[in-house]
N, C-alpha and C positions, 0 to 999 in steps of 0.2 A: 355454551355459546351458540347462538343461532345466526343464520346467515340471511334471514328475511328482513326487509325494511330496516337496515342498520342505522343506528344513530352514529354520530361522529366517533364515539368511543368504540362502538361495535365494528365500524368500518376499519379503524386502525387495528383492532384486535384480529379481525379477519385477514387483513393484509399481512400482518405479522405471522399468523398461522400458515398462510399460504407460502410465505417465503421460507418458513422453517421446514416445511415439507419439501419444497423445491430444493433447498440447500442440501437436505439429507439425500435426496435422489441424485443430485449433481455429484455429491461426494462419492456415492456408491457406484453409479453407472456412467457418470459424465453428463454434461449439459446437452451434448448432441443427442444422446439416446433418450433423455427424459422428455416425455410429451406432456402437454397440458392435461391430457386424459389421465395420465399416471397420477398427477397431482390431484386432480379432481376426485379420482377413485379413492385415493388415500383419505381424503377429507369427507367422502360421502356426498360430494357435490356433483353438479353437472359442469361440463366445460363452459357452457354459457354463463354459469354463475361465477366462474373464475374471472371471466372477462368483465364482470361488474366491478372488480377491484383492480384489475390490470388491463389496460387497453390492448395489449398484445403479448405474445410470447417473448418478444424482444424486451419489453418492459420488465418482465419477470427476470430474464437473464441479467439485465442491467442492475436491477435491485439486489439480486443475490451477489453480484460483483461488488456492489456498495458495501454489503456486510463483510465481505472478505477483506477489502482494503481498509475498512474501518479499524480492523485489528492493527494494521501497520500504523495508521494515524495515531491510535491510542498509545502505541509504543513510543512513537516519535514525540508526542506531547509530554508523556511522562518523563522522558529523558530531558527534554527542553526545560521542563519546570523543576528539575532537580537542583539541589544546592551544590553546584560545581562550576568551575571556570567555563566560559563559553567555548574555548578551544577543546576542552575535554568532552563537553556535552556534544559538540559537533562530531568529534571522532567516535564517541559512543553511539550516537544516533546513526551515523553512516554504517558502522559495523553491525548494529542491530538490524537495520533494514536489510542489509545483505544476507545476514544469517537467517532472518525470517524468510526471505525469498528462496534461499537455498533449501531450507527445511521444508517449505511448501512444495518445492519441486520434487524432493525425495519422498516425502511422507504423504503428500496430498496432491498427487498428479492431476486429478480431474479439475481441481480449483486452479492449479497452475495453467492448465489449458484454457480455462475460462478467462483468465487474465490475459493470456496471449491474444485471444479473440477481442477482448476489450481494448487492448492497446492498439491492435491492428485496425480496429474499427472506430477508434476515438470515441468510445461510448461516453455519454455525459457523466456517468458516475466516476469513471477513471479520470476524466478531465478535471472534475471537481476535486478529486483526491489529490491529483498532482498540484493543483492550485493551493490546497491546504498544506501540503508538504513544502511548497515554495514559500508560503507565508511563515511557516515555522523556521525555515532556513534564514529568511530575511531578519526575523527577530533575533536569531542567534548571531548573525553578522553584526547587527546594530549593537547587541550586547558586547560582543568582542571589541568593537570599535570604542565603546565607552570605557572598557577596562584596559584598553591599550594592547590587547592580545592580537587584534587584527589591524591591518593598515590598508584600507581600500578607499577609493574615491566614490564609488557608486554601489550602494547596498543592493539594489535590484539586480544590477549586472553581475555582482559577485555571487548572489544566491542562484541566479540562473546558470552561472558558470560552474557552480558546485554540482548542480543536477546534470549538466552536460558531461562534466568530467567523470561523474560517478555512474553514468548511464549503464556501462557494461556490468555493473555490480548489482543492479536492481531491475533492469528490464528483463521480463521473464524469458525472452528468447536468448538474450545474451548471458543470462545466469546459467543456462544450460551449458554454454561453452566454459564458463568458469568452473562448474562442477566437474567437467571432463578433465580439467587441469589437475585434479587431485590435490596433493599437498602444495603444489605451486600456487594454488588459488589464494591461500593465506598470505603468501609472500606478495602476490599481486595486489591484494586488498591493502596490506600494510603500506606498500609503495604508493598506491594511488591516494590514500588518505594523507600521507606525508606530502605528496605533490600538491594536493588541495590546500593543505595548511600553509605551505610555503607560498603558494599563489595568493593567499590571503594576507601575506606579510607577517606570518607568525615566526618569531625568532626562535633560534635553537633552544634558548634557555627556558622558553615557556611552552615548547611542544609537549603535549600530553605524554605520560609514561606509556611506553610501548610503541610510540610513534617516532620518538627520537632515534637517530641513527645509532 
C-alpha cells in the first residue's frame, strides 16, 4: 500500500491502517501518551502525511473511540435481532452492556479512559453511538408493546428513561463505582433491570428468568 496521491480506495485503506496503529498504541500506553509522531514513525510516514487523512489529533482520538464503541453496538444489535421475547432481549442487552463496560475497565483500562474523555467532551462519535443505542431500545420497546410485554404511552420517552435509569451501569465513570461494590454490583444490576421492567409495565408473569423476584 502506498500513501502518495491516493484513490478513494487507497484513502480508506490508509485511514484504516492509521487507526489500527493508533488503537494499538492507545491500548499499550494510553491515548494521552501517544503522539502523532509515534503513529507516523510506525507507518514510515511523516506527521504531515498523517494530517492528509485526519485533520487533527482530536479526529484520530474520536475515530478510535468510534471503533471501541462499535463493539458495544454490535453486541446490542445481535441481541436485539435474536429470536426471543422483547423483555428478555432488553434484559440481556442491558446485562451485556454492563458486563462489557466492566470488562473493559478491568482488562483494557486505556480504552476505558478514552471513553471517559469522550463522554466528558461529548465527542461526536460517542454521541452517534448513544443515538444508535437509543434507536435499538426504541425498537425493543415497540416490539414489547406489540407483544403485550410492555405497557407505555410514549416509546421515545420510555427508551430515554431506560438509558437514564441504567446510566450508573454503563457510564464509564459510574461503572468504576459499581466495580468497587464487588459482589453487591450483581445484586444492584439485577434490581435495576427489574425496576426498568416494572416501569415498562411488565407483569410478574412475563418477567424474564433471573429478573423475577
